[in-house]
N, C-alpha and C positions, 0 to 999 in steps of 0.2 A: 278789754277787761278792766273792771274797776278795782282799785286797791282794796285789800281786805278791810282796811279801817273804815271804808264807807259802809260796809255791811253792819257795823256795830255802832254807828253814830246814834247817840241817845239811848242806847240799850244798857241794861244793868250789867255790871261786871260778872264774870263767871262764864264757864263753858255752857253753850246751849245744848239742849237735847236735839238729836238729829234723827229724822226719819226719811226714808226714800222708798220709791216704788219703781218698777221697770215699765209699767204701762198704766196710766200715762207716766212718761218719764218725769220724775219729780224728786227733788232733794230739798227738804224743808228743815229750817232751823227753828226750833221752838224755844223762845226766850222765856226767862223767868217771869217777865211781866205779862205773859199770856199771848204775846204777839208772835207771828211766824213770818219768816222770810223765805221765799222760794228762790233757790239759786239757779234754777233752770229757766232760761228765757222762754217767752211765750211762743216764739217761732220754731223752737226745737222740735216739739211734738208733731206739728204738721209736716215739717221737713223729713223727719224719720219715717212717717207714714208714706210720703211721696217716694222716698228712696226704696222702701220695701215694695210698694206697688210697682215701681219701675223695674226692680230686679225680678219680681215674679212675672211681669209682662214680658220682659226680655227672655226669661227662661222658657216660658210657654211658646213664644214665637220661634225660638231656636229649636225646641222639641218638635213643633209642628212642621218646620222646614225640613228637619231630618227625617221625619216620618213620611212626609210627602215625597222626598227624593227616593227613599227606599221602596215605597209602594209603586213608583213609576219605573223603578229599575234603572234610572239614569245615573251616570257617574261622570264626573268631570274629566276623567282620563279616557273615556270611551271615544271612539272615532266615529260613532254612528249617528 
């Protein structure tokens, strides 16, 4: 992480206006001179998408496994 002072180098004094969105994940500082600084790194949005896809894939695979076991009538505790 960079120190907070690095985000304000060469910028006018005063608090910037801030805007943010959930998708794509973004947190922008709007400076008085018209420039913006995005505080969310570029690799964060692809990483979030990969995590969501992985979680959904795991959930679907688990559900299909459970459905397959119940339709065959097999049980781990059965002796047959």
